Every structure is written in C-alpha cells, then in structure tokens.
N, C-alpha and C positions, 0 to 999 in steps of 0.2 A: 504492500497499498503506501502510495506517496502522498507528501502533503507539501504544503508551501512551507518555505524555508523559515517566514516569520511565525508558525505555528511549531516547527519543529525546535527552533530557538526556544518558546516559551517552554516548550516538551522537556529542553535541555536544562534551563534555569530550575524548573521543579526537581530533577535528577540531582541539581547541587545542593537542594535544600531549601529552594526558595521558598515561602509559601505566601508571599504577599508581591504584588508593585502598585505602586503607586502612580498615576497620571491620569489624564485626560486624553479619550481617542479622538484622533482625526484623520482624515482622508489618507494621510501619509502612513497610518498605522493601522489599517484595517487588517493588515494578514498579520501582525501579532494578536491581536483580538480575536482571531480565528482560532487562537491557543488558549484564551481564557474562557471561553464557553461553561457552560454548566459542567462540563464533565473534568474541567481541568482541577489540580489540585491546589493551584494558586488562586488565592480572592484579589480582584482588582480594587482597589479605593479610588473611587470618584473623586477628585480633588477640583478645586475651584480657579486655581491658578498653577502653572506648572512650578514658579518659585514654590509654593505648597506642598507640591508634590517631591522634590529636592529635598526641603526641610524632613517633610515624614520620613522619606527613608533615612534621611541622617538620625530623626529620633531614635527608631528603629536599630539602627548600627549602635548610637551612643548608649543606648539601655541594654544590649545584649553582647555586644562586640562581634555580633556576625554579619556577614555581608546584606545589604537592602538593596532593591533596585527601584528606582524611577522610571518611568517608560513614557516619553514624552516623542510630539510629531520634531520634523526638521524645523530649521530656522530659529523661529521666536518660542519654540518648544524648549530649545537648547539654550536661547540665549536667558529667556525666562528662568530657567534651571540652574544657569550659570554662579548665581549669586550662592546657591545650596551647596555647589560643588567647591568654591572657594573656601567656604566654612568647613567643609569634609576635609578638604584638604589642608586647613591649618589647623584640624583637631585629630587630624589621623586615623579617619573613620572610611571604613570600609563602603564607600556606596559604589553602586554600579549607575552610571546615567548610559539608560538603553534608547535611542532614537531613532529615528526614519531619516532618510536623507534623500534628496532627490535623487533621480535617476541617473543612473552611470553615467551614460552618455551624454548629460549635462553639465557634469561636472566640472568647474574652474572656469565655463564658459561665457557666463554671464550673459546668458539667453534671458534671465527675467522668468524664469519658470516660479513655480508657487513656492513658496519658503525657502528662497534661493540664498544659501551661503555659500561661496564660491569655492573656499576652504572649511567647512566644517569643523573637522579636527584641531584646525588652527585655534578655533573661536576657546576651545576646553584643553589646549595643551597645556600651557602655564598652570591650570588648577587641578591637573590627574597623573597620576601617575604613569598613565597608559591612556592616549584616543588616537582612536584607528577607526578605519573605514572597511569594513567587509565589502571585498569587489564580488564576490563568489558566493554561493551558499557552504562550501566548503572553510571557508577562510571563519566563519561563525566559531565552530566548538575550537580551533586553534586559538581566536582570540581570547574565548572564555576561559579557556584553560591558563592562558596568561593571565586573565583578571583576577581567578579565583585563587592562581598558586600564587601571586602578590598579596592578597587580602590572610593566603594563610601562614604565609614565610617570612614577608618582608614588613615593613612599616606601613600600615594597610591601610592606604592613602586612595582616593577613589580612582574610578575607571570609567570611561567614555567610549562607547562602541556605538559605533552608526551603521546603519543595514539602510542602502539607497533601496527605492521601491521597487525595484525592477529584481533586484536581489530578494527581497522579502517573499514576492509572488512566485518567484523561480521555485521548479518542485524537486524534491528530493524525498530521498525513502526514512529520513530523521532518524535514521538508526545512529545517534550522535549517543556515546557513553561519558562519562564525567570522567576525568580522568586522576588519579592519585595525586592528591595533592603531599607538598612536599613541607613539613615540619619548620619550625624554628630552629636559628643555628643553637648548639649549646656553648658554654663557655669554654674559654682555655685553662685547664688545671692551673699553668704558672701564673697567669693573670689571677686568677684566683686566690692562689695562695699568696702573690704581692697585695693584693685587697686586703686579704683578711690580718696581714703583718700590719698594714697602717692602721687598721680599727682596731685591733687589737692594744697597740698601744697609745690610741687616741684616749687625751683626758677630756675633752667636749666635742665628741661626734655631733655629726649634723645629718641626717635623712632627708634628701627632698624629692618627692616622688610626684610622678605626671600620671595623666592618661594612660602611659604605656605598661603603668605599673599595675593597672587593675586587676590582671590575673595572679598578680602575686601578693595579694593582700595579707593572707594566713602568713606568709613566710616574713613580709616586712614589718608585721606585728610583732614576731618573735624577736625579729634582728632588734629591733628598736628596744625591746624588753631588755635582752641580752645586752646592748651595750650599755642602755641607760641613756641613748639617745634622744634629742629634741627631731621630732617630724614637722615639716611642713609642706604643704603642697600645691601644685597649682590648682587653677578652678577644676580641672579636669580629674585631679587625684582628690579630689575630697573623697573622703570616707573610707582610703585604703584601709587607713589608719583611723579608727571613730575621732571624730572632733574633739569628744569629751574625755578621750584618754589623756591619762595626766601628763602624758610627754609629748602630746597634740597640739601644735597651734592651727592646725587645719589651713585652711586658704588664707590664713593672713599674712602670706609672702608681699601681701599688697600695703601693708603697715609699715610707716616708718620706724615703730619698736619694734617689729622683726627685723626689718632692714641695719638697727645699728645691735643688733643682736649675730647677724651670721659673721662677722669679719672675727668674733672672739669663738669660731668655731676651728679646730686645729684638723681636723679630718671631715671632709663632706663628703659622701656618696650621693649622686645623683642618679634615679631610676624612673626611666623612660618619660624622663621631661628634656625639654628644650633649654630649660630657664630662660625663656622666653623675656622680653620686653613687657609683653601683655599679661603675664603673671604679676611683676612687680611694679609694675610702671615706674621703674626708674632705669634709668640707660642701660645700667651697668650695677650689680648687687660686686658688694667689695667682697668679694671670695679670698679670702688669706691663705687659709688652711691648704693641704693637701687634698686633690680632687680625684676623685674616681668617679666614672661616669658608665654607668648602663645601660646600652640603648641599641634596638635594632637597627638603627640608621647610622651606617659609618661614618656620615658627614658630621655627625652630632660631637662626634668626640672629638675633635679639634677644633671648632668651630670657636666664636666667642668667648670660649671658657675652655682652654685647652686642657686636657685629662692627663694627670699623673699615673693614672692607669686607667685605660680602655678598654671596655669589654664589649663586645658589639655582640650581642645573644639575647636569647628570652629572660624577662627580668626573673620569672620562678623558678625557674631552672639554676639560675645564676645567684639568685639571693639561697636558695637550698644549698649550694655547694658552698657559699659562703658561711652559712652557719654551720656547715659540718665541719670547715676547716678551721674556725673559731672555736670550736670544742676543744681543738688541740691545740691551742695558743692558752697561757696565762693573760688576762687581763690586765690592762694598767689597773694599779693600785689606787691611783690618786682620782679617778674619775669624780667629776663636780655631781653637783647635788642638781639635774636639771629638772625634776618635779617641780622643785621649789623656783625655779628660773621661768617654768612656764608659766606656774599661778602670776609670779610679779608681772609678767608681760601681759598675761590677761587681762589683768588691773589695771596695769598704765592704758592700754587700749579702750578700755571701758570709759577712764577719765578724761577719754581727750576725745570722745565722740562731737559731733557735731548736732544740733536742735533736730536738722532732718535726719540723722544717724539715729539718734535715741528714738523717735517716732518708729523709724525701721524696726529698730530693736524690739523696741515694746510690739510692734506686730507681728513679728516674727516670732517672738517667744510665744504668743498666744495662738500662732498656728503649729508652732512644737508640740504647745502642749495637746492639739484635739487632733491631732492626725498619727496613724501606725508609722512606726520606728522605721519600718520599709518602704515611707513613700517617696517616690519619685518627685522632684522637685524641677519642673522645668522652666526655668528663668530666662528670661528675655535681656537686652540691654537697655536697664533702666537703674536708677540711684537706688531702689531698696533690694536689686540683684546685686549691685557695687558692694552695700553693706551685707547682703547675707552671705557671701563670699568668706567672711571671716566672723561674722556672728551666727547663722546660722547652721544647730549642730545636725551631722550629717553622720549615720552610723557605718553606712556601707556604700561601698566602689559603686560607679553609675548611678550615682540617685540625685546627684548636683547635674544639673545642664546649665551652663551660660557660657555663650560662645566669645569667651573674653578673646580668642587668637583673632578671628578675623573680625568680630565684633560687628555685626549685621544686626540690623534692627528686624522684630519680625518672626523670630525664628518659633519661639517660645511654644506657642499654640499650636501650629502644625506638627513641630518636634513631640507633644504629648503624645499628640494621637498616633503619630507613628510607636512609641513606648508603648502606649495602651494595646495597638493591634498587636506588637512583638510580646508585650507579658499584662495578658487580659487580668491577672489576677493580682497584678500590683497597683495598689492607688498612685493617682498620680493627681499633682497639682500644679497650674499655670502661674506663674509670677511675672505678669506682665506692666511695663508704664502706659500713660496714654497714649504718648506719640509712638512707639515700636508697635501698638496693639492693631494703629489703624494699617500696617503694613499688608498684613495677612488675617484682617479681621475676618473676612470670607470664606474663612476655613471653619468658621462658628458652624455654616450650614452640613459641612464634611462632619464637624462632629455630633450635629444633632442627627442626622442622617444614619450615625450607628450607632446612636442613643448611648451615648458616653456619658458616664457619672462624673464629669469632670468640672473640678472646681477652676474657674480663672478670675484671679485676684490681682485686679488692676489697681496701681497706685497711680491714683490722677493727681498730676501736682500742677496742672495747669497749662502744660506745653513741654517744650524742649528743654527742661531745666537743668540739666547737667550743664548743656550748653549756653543758656543763660547764664550761670554761676558763674562758667571759663568768663566768659564777655567782662562779668560785671570785675571779676579779679583781675584781669587784664586790661581793662579800660578800654574797653572796645564799644563798639557802638551794638546797640540789641537788635540784632537784624534777623528776621523770620523764624523767630522762637517762640512765640505768643500766639498762633492761629487758635482758630476756636475748634471747639471739642464738639461732637455731637451728642444728643441723649443717649450716653453708652446704656443704658436699663432699657430703653425703647428700641435702640438697635438689637441689643440680645433677644428681646422678644419678639421682634419681627423674623429672628432667623432660628423659629422654632426652639429659644432655650428660655429658662429662666434668669431671673436678673434679683440681686439685692442691693441695697444701701445701707450697710449699718450703723446703727445709733452708739452701737457700744461694743466693748470686748465680748460680752455673750453674745450679742447678736453676731458679731462676727466669727465666732466659734459655731453659733448652732449654723448658721450660713453653710459654712465649709462641712460641717459633718453631715448636714443635708445633704449637700452636692455630692457627698461620696459616695450616697446610695441611691440618686435621683436614677432618672430613664432618658437623662438630656443632660449637657451642660449647664452650669451654672456660672454667668456673670455677677462677680462679687464684686463691687467700686468702693475704693476706699480713698477718702481724699485728706490728703495731706494738709495737716494743722485743725485734723477735727480735734472737736475739744477733748473726746476718748481719747485720744494720742498723744496727749499735751502732761 
C-alpha cells in the first residue's frame, strides 16, 4: 500500500514517540493532515497563531525534556513560529518545526507563488541546530533521524524541516522505521578525578546549575549535601535542588547580594548552564575560584568563562562519577558554614525589596500556600515573574518556566497549554503581565476548547512598567509604554473562560483553587497597588 509522503512523515513521527502536534492547517499542509485523521495516534491541537504553535511545542518540551512538534504552513507559518524557535534555541529545547514549502520547481526563483520565501531554510538556520529541505520523499527519514539524534545525544536545540508541496504529495510505501538513537557522552575518568580533587580541597565550593542539569537533580542534591556547597540556579535550573533547601539560593543569581557572594567561592562547578548574562543580568560574574564546567556543548567549556576542568558529557552520569570519586577522598577540614551564609543572604534580599517586589512577594506567597508542590508555574516576561525567579519557592525541576534567555513576551499561556497536553495530571498556573498577555491572548480560545483547568494570573500594572521604570531611571522620555488595556474579564468571558478580580488574598486563593478544578481556564486579574497587597 502506498501513501503520500506527508502521511508517511506523520506515521514516522509517531514511531519516534510523538503524540501531539500543534498547528493550523493550510492549503500547503493537507498531505500532512491526511496522516492526522481519526486513526492516527497523534493528536493535532488547533492553535490560533503559528507563534502559539511554536510556544506550545516549547512548553511541552520544557515540561518533559522530550521532543515536541509544531506543524505549520510555508512562508508566514514559518516566520510566525520563528520567535518560538529563537526561544527554544536560547533555552536548549528539543522542538521540531515541521513546515510546508512551495513546490520544488519554484524554489529560489522569485515567481511570487503562494507563501513564497526564496530560501526558507535560511530563515530559521540561525535559530536551529539543523534547518533543511527534503527534496524527495526518501530525504525525510534521513533528516528526521538527524533531528532525533540531535535531541537525544547533543545539546537539544530546535530543528526545522521543510517539505515542499510536491514532495509531500509524492507517493511512497511509507515503510520508514525510526533509527536507534545515540546516547549522551559519558565523562572522561581522568577529568572526573581532576574535578573531584579540586572539590575535595575546597573550603567554600559553589554549584551553579542550569536547564541542562534537570535530569541530574538527585545526584546534584547529593553532591550539594556531601560538599556542603551553596547552589544557585539559572531560571531554567530552578527546583533542581529545592529552593527551600538550606543550601539553595534558587534563582537568586540575578540579585546583587548573590553577585557579592560568588567571588568568595574557591571552587565553582557549573553544570548544564551557560552562565549567561540573562541569568544574572550583569555583564560578567566575578568568578575567582577554580572553575569546573560540565556541559553537552563543547563550545561552552572555554567561552566567556574558561574552565580549569571542562567535561563534555551527560550531567547525571558526570555527577554520579564525581560522587563516587569524592567518596575515595578526604574532604577539607575547614569547610565553611554555608547554611548560615545562605540564611544571611536570603535575609539581605528581603530587606532590599522594592515596594513593587514586596507586593509580588505577598501575592506569590499566597499562591504558593494554595497550590500543590508539583504545580508547574508558566511565567511570562513581566515584573511579577522577575521577582518570582528568586522569591517563589519551587521544589522540582522543570516546574518554573521563564523565558529569560530570548526574553520574548507572550510565551506563558501557550507554554502552559503545551505543558498540560504533555502532563495532564500536573497542575499548571500561568503568571503573565498585562502587556505580554496581549501577544498571545487568542490562545485562550485554544485552552477553552481543550477544557483546561488553567488559572491565568494576570498582573496588571497599567502598561509596560519595566520599560517605564527604566525610562524614568535613565532620564529618557516616556514613549510607548502607557497604552490602554481592554476589559480583561470581559475579554476572557468572550473567549468562553471564567474571570475573577479578587478583592482580598482569600478571594485570590479561592479563585486559584476553584480554577484548578474547573472545566475551562480562569483569568484572575490582580492590580498592582491593590489595598490587599500593600
């Protein structure tokens, strides 16, 4: 039996374990749709903008670490989804953008055919580990094998595969099987011994973790306790060691109180983190101790922060080997009391909060008290989430979404939808600002259609307040930051959602808890400077 290449492509994705694609059908994707009928094991989620499709796939990947797929038309579908690809690149997420492309005989000719981009793969090449066009059906299994091999064994950055309309419709037997995927590299024993020697002699060791260390949470917590080492995390690394652990400063990498602590560490071990500017928002952290870097990406070992010991390997396997090596060594007898230092820094942070941050902390504390420990918090780029990076306790990895790297607005709501599709038994809460919410507000319809019990906490500070504050501090004129807002509650109800505007902390907590068991999303609007937050 033969089938179209488009249908065979969907069947092969299912054999790689894909259970969901997010997208909007178009005239150029009809052959893909032939593989997504009622007999398919893959569910198609209809989004309202291709950017939402990319963000939903990103949320699925962020919640699970598994590959996720966005399916879009050529041309505008690709350019609409490109922002989500940029974010998936910045945060090292295994997202496959599968797109149509104009017919093969038109490529690069500029004839003005429908959805034409003269070289579509060039649009996403800077945002992906691989951007390629299939020129015949047999290219598809080869290119998908490359994509899933990248996801399984290398730094898991996004991939874009374009399939022209004539290639999609070409007939094939569809007898395509997934390849056996490679594993991640294991550490070199000599390098592990070097790292263990430095850590055994350390008096004040520091562990820095990022999203690349999520699968090593158990081993890293054990290493932290064995070394009595302070742990700080990037936003993607929050929860790898629980934020309320006595040795954890969580995502407080952004705080000046933590910046002043970093130079006091005599050995720093950085695991699965770029140590990027968007983690700390300083141009360069003052790392003075010996630096051990553990990363899948060899380019990170000697970039802005050259390593004294650089290990290109899987984080979990490497930390497990470190623990074993440390068991054979005698630890420093003069190791500092780091629990007391962590407590002192936490208290310093509390004393230095701005008035807005104090309100954020009150709301976040009330939220933490009324949601389960395993709740996923899908945050957008907004001041409430900036504060939450260091003030909202998270107990598990992959539970705090905040796109600090690419720093795009509008990701939170579609990220949450993707996460709920991936992990339907996990509660999810959205944290979004009034400005960012308007970027992808249309995806409320998608969430309502899916009947998702999703609380969407909207922090309304009357505009783009972070930029407004920056303008005020820098003496710049106030330009483009004070636009009017819709009636958010009315807007939500028009999209078949519930809406609440709480007048007290009790009202807020009740609204969140009710929303977590509802048959549709609930928009909960909280106004900055409300009397119950002061």
